[in-house]
C-alpha positions in Angstrom: -42.4 16.5 -29.0 -40.8 14.0 -26.6 -41.6 10.5 -26.8 -40.3 7.6 -23.8 -39.0 4.6 -25.2 -38.2 1.5 -22.5 -35.9 0.2 -25.4 -35.4 -0.9 -28.9 -33.7 -3.8 -31.0 -32.9 -4.5 -34.3 -33.1 -7.5 -35.7 -30.1 -9.2 -37.4 -29.5 -11.9 -39.8 -27.5 -14.7 -37.8 -25.4 -15.8 -40.8 -24.3 -12.8 -42.6 -25.2 -10.1 -39.7 -26.8 -7.3 -41.4 -29.9 -6.0 -40.4 -33.1 -8.1 -41.4 -34.6 -4.7 -42.3 -36.9 -4.1 -39.0 -37.0 -4.1 -35.2 -38.8 -3.8 -32.1 -39.4 -0.6 -29.7 -41.1 -0.5 -26.2 -42.5 2.3 -25.2 -43.5 3.9 -21.9 -47.2 4.5 -22.9 -49.7 3.7 -25.0 -49.9 7.2 -25.7 -46.2 7.2 -26.6 -47.0 4.1 -28.6 -49.8 5.9 -30.8 -47.6 9.0 -31.0 -44.9 7.3 -32.4 -47.1 5.4 -35.4 -48.2 9.0 -36.2 -45.3 10.8 -36.5 -42.8 8.0 -38.1 -45.2 5.8 -40.1 -44.1 6.6 -43.5 -40.9 8.5 -42.9 -38.1 8.5 -44.7 -35.0 6.5 -43.3 -31.9 6.3 -45.1 -33.8 6.2 -48.4 -36.5 3.8 -47.3 -40.0 4.2 -45.9 -40.8 3.1 -42.1 -44.1 1.1 -41.7 -44.4 1.7 -38.1 -47.2 -1.0 -36.3 -48.4 -1.2 -32.8 -48.9 -4.5 -31.0 -49.1 -6.1 -27.7 -46.7 -5.1 -24.7 -43.8 -7.6 -24.8 -44.0 -10.4 -21.9 -42.7 -9.7 -18.9 -39.6 -12.0 -17.7 -41.5 -14.3 -15.8 -44.5 -14.8 -17.7 -42.5 -15.3 -21.5 -42.0 -18.7 -23.0 -39.3 -20.5 -21.6 -36.2 -20.0 -23.9 -34.2 -23.1 -23.4 -31.9 -23.8 -20.7 -31.6 -20.1 -19.7 -35.3 -19.9 -19.6 -36.1 -22.4 -16.9 -36.5 -26.0 -18.5 -37.3 -26.5 -22.2 -35.4 -28.7 -24.1 -36.2 -27.9 -28.0 -33.9 -26.7 -30.1 -35.2 -23.2 -30.0 -33.5 -22.5 -33.8 -36.2 -24.2 -35.5 -38.9 -22.0 -33.6 -41.2 -19.5 -35.2 -42.1 -16.7 -33.4 -46.2 -15.8 -34.3 -48.1 -12.8 -33.1 -51.3 -11.0 -33.3 -53.2 -13.9 -32.3 -56.5 -13.9 -32.0 -57.9 -14.6 -28.8 -59.6 -17.7 -29.8 -56.5 -19.3 -31.1 -55.5 -22.3 -28.8 -52.2 -24.5 -28.8 -54.2 -27.3 -30.6 -55.7 -24.6 -33.6 -51.8 -22.9 -33.7 -50.6 -26.7 -34.3 -53.0 -27.3 -36.7 -52.5 -24.2 -39.3 -48.6 -24.4 -38.9 -48.5 -28.3 -39.4 -49.6 -27.8 -42.7 -45.9 -26.8 -43.5 -43.8 -29.5 -41.3 -43.7 -31.5 -38.6 -44.3 -29.4 -35.7 -42.7 -30.9 -32.3 -44.6 -28.2 -30.3 -47.3 -25.1 -30.4 -47.6 -23.2 -27.8 -50.2 -19.9 -27.1 -48.6 -17.7 -24.3 -51.2 -17.0 -21.8 -51.5 -14.7 -19.1 -51.2 -16.4 -15.6 -53.4 -14.0 -13.7 -56.3 -13.8 -16.1 -55.8 -17.1 -18.3 -56.3 -15.0 -21.3 -54.0 -15.5 -24.4 -51.2 -13.0 -24.8 -51.9 -12.8 -28.4 -48.7 -14.6 -29.2 -47.0 -18.0 -29.7 -44.4 -20.2 -30.5 -44.0 -23.1 -33.0 -41.2 -25.5 -32.8 -40.4 -27.8 -35.8 -38.0 -30.3 -36.8 -35.8 -28.5 -39.3 -35.0 -24.9 -40.3 -36.5 -25.7 -44.0 -39.9 -26.6 -42.3 -39.3 -22.9 -40.1 -38.8 -21.3 -43.4 -41.7 -22.9 -45.0 -44.2 -21.9 -42.5 -42.8 -17.8 -42.5 -42.9 -17.7 -46.0 -46.6 -19.2 -46.7 -48.6 -18.0 -43.2 -46.7 -14.4 -42.3 -49.6 -12.1 -43.3 -52.3 -14.4 -43.4 -55.8 -13.8 -42.0 -56.6 -16.5 -38.8 -60.2 -15.5 -37.2 -60.2 -11.6 -37.8 -56.4 -11.3 -37.4 -53.7 -11.2 -39.5 -51.0 -13.1 -38.1 -47.0 -12.5 -37.9 -44.7 -15.0 -38.2 -41.3 -14.6 -37.8 -38.0 -16.5 -36.6 -37.6 -16.6 -33.4 
């Protein structure tokens, strides 16, 4: 079976340079996503079983959340930012801020919306004052059930 991927990324720890044990693959079609999940979920690679999940497609560059000076105008420190994925359609900026403020001082909480439809794209970003707050939020909130969806919180 031939699966068409458009790209892949392995996520590395900034301080050690070692893999953090996960990555992302962008597939060409929804059918390829489903086939890859079926074929590779549970597949053993270097002694570890892969866990394959599917999610929303990555944002197009022009619709994506600003990422500092190169992204067009955001002035906050992106090193203290959490990516929050698999958000329920009902989660807005205020709900995201309220949930994540339990873990520290939130300086910004943004759900990313589609420009054309105005509908949530199912992910957002939360920015904190410190790296310690980011780590606390990830540890406490990754995998929590919110409005029927289990959210994914990782360092952005």
